[in-house]
N, C-alpha and C positions, 0 to 999 in steps of 0.2 A: 409258467410258460404254457400258452394255450396252443392246442393242436387242432388244426382244421382239417377235416377230411372231405375230400371231394372225389371226383372221378379219377383224378390223377393219383390219389393215394399218398404214397410216400414222398412224392415230389412236393406236394403242398406242405407237408410237415417239415421237410428239409428247407423249404423256402421261408417258412415262419421262423424256424430255428436260426436260419441265416440272418434274417432281419433283426432278431433279438441280439445276436452276436455283434452285428454291425452297430446297433444302438449302444451296446455296452462299450464298444471300442470308441465310438464317437464321443460318448460321455467321458470316457477316460482321457481322451485327447483334449477335450474341452477343459477338464480339470487341470491338466498339465499346462495348457496354454494360458489358462486363466491367471495363474500366478504372475507371469511376466506382464500380462495386460493390466492387472491391478497395480503392479509396481509402476507401470508407465502412467496410469491414471493418478497415482499419488504424486509422482514427479510433476505432472502437469498442474495439479492442484497447488503444489508447493510453489511452482513458478508463478502461477496466477496470484497466489497470496503475497509473494514477494513483490510482484508488480503493483498490487493494490497498496501494499505498505509504502512503497516508494512514492506512489501517487499521493497518498495521504500526507507523507512527510513533505512533499513538494508544496502541497496546498497549505500546510501549517506554516512552512517557511515563507510562503507568499503572504499569508495573513500577518505574520510577525513583521515582515518587511513593510507592509502597509501601515501597521501600527507605529513602527519606528518613524516612518516618513511623516505620518500625521503628527506625531509628537514633535518632531524636528520642525515641521512647518509652523506648528502652533507656537513653539519657542521663538522661532525667527520673527513671527508676527509681533510677539511681545517685545522682542528686542528692537524692532524697527520703530516702535512707538517712541516719539520724541519726549513725551512727558512721563517717562518710565522712572519709577522709584525702585531701584534695584534692591535696596534693603527691605522694602515692604513686599515686593513681588517674590523675591528669592530669600526669604527669611530662613529657610532650612539649609541654605548653602553656606559654606564656611566664609568667613570675612575676607580671607586672602583671595579666594576665588571671586568674591563680589568686587574687590578692588581690581582684579584682573579684567573682569567684564567691563567695569567702568573705563579702564584704560583703553581697552580694545574699541569700545563704542566711541570714545573721545578721539581715537586716532593717534594716541600717544605711542602705541606699541606697534612695531612693524616686524613681521616674521615670527610672531610668537605662537 
């Protein structure tokens, strides 16, 4: 604690002491207030992280939907082809399912 002496004498010393006390009180109040503020900041960060996660999940879901739509459209194009050999095109598919596809394309099955 620095004491300054001037023409006022003890008044200057008490003023400097008063300033030091005020600074200590202000620092103590800041440290007490800082805890709830940091907690609020963490809550805000968590909320932002949650929002970012949701946005990422929505984007991923959109991409997956686009991929599924693309695959479905590609399959529909194949099936619309009149010269389609189902056994050759869909060799990895079970024979029963291939027969079902032939029946559907031929119009033999309704409501299946």
